[in-house]
Phi, psi and omega in degrees: 000134179274164175299324179301315179293314185292313189263344184237300188290322184259000181268138177299134183298323178296312179299321178297316182291325176295319177297316179298325184296346178286347183242317187206166176302120184293329179291317177296318181296322183281317187263336186081008181236146175290138177296155179301329183270019186303326185283348178247005181288124181285352184261345178270130178280256178269337179199178184288347179277345179253053185289136172257139180310114187244164173252102193251013185307316180299318180292321179296314179300315179298314180300313183293332182267349178282153174291145178292140181273346182265000000 
């Protein structure tokens, strides 16, 4: 099994985003765009580069269940 298969193709998208959330905003990491709720996020300090280890499950669930804007 390759790393691509193990960490991306066969990994649940929700679980992947929760793992990413330990380092940075997972929505920003996946899309390259700040989430609409960036100004009320309790885990972002002054910007997305000063990330505090967050519990992002509600935002991840909302993001995964919303229709794509692109």
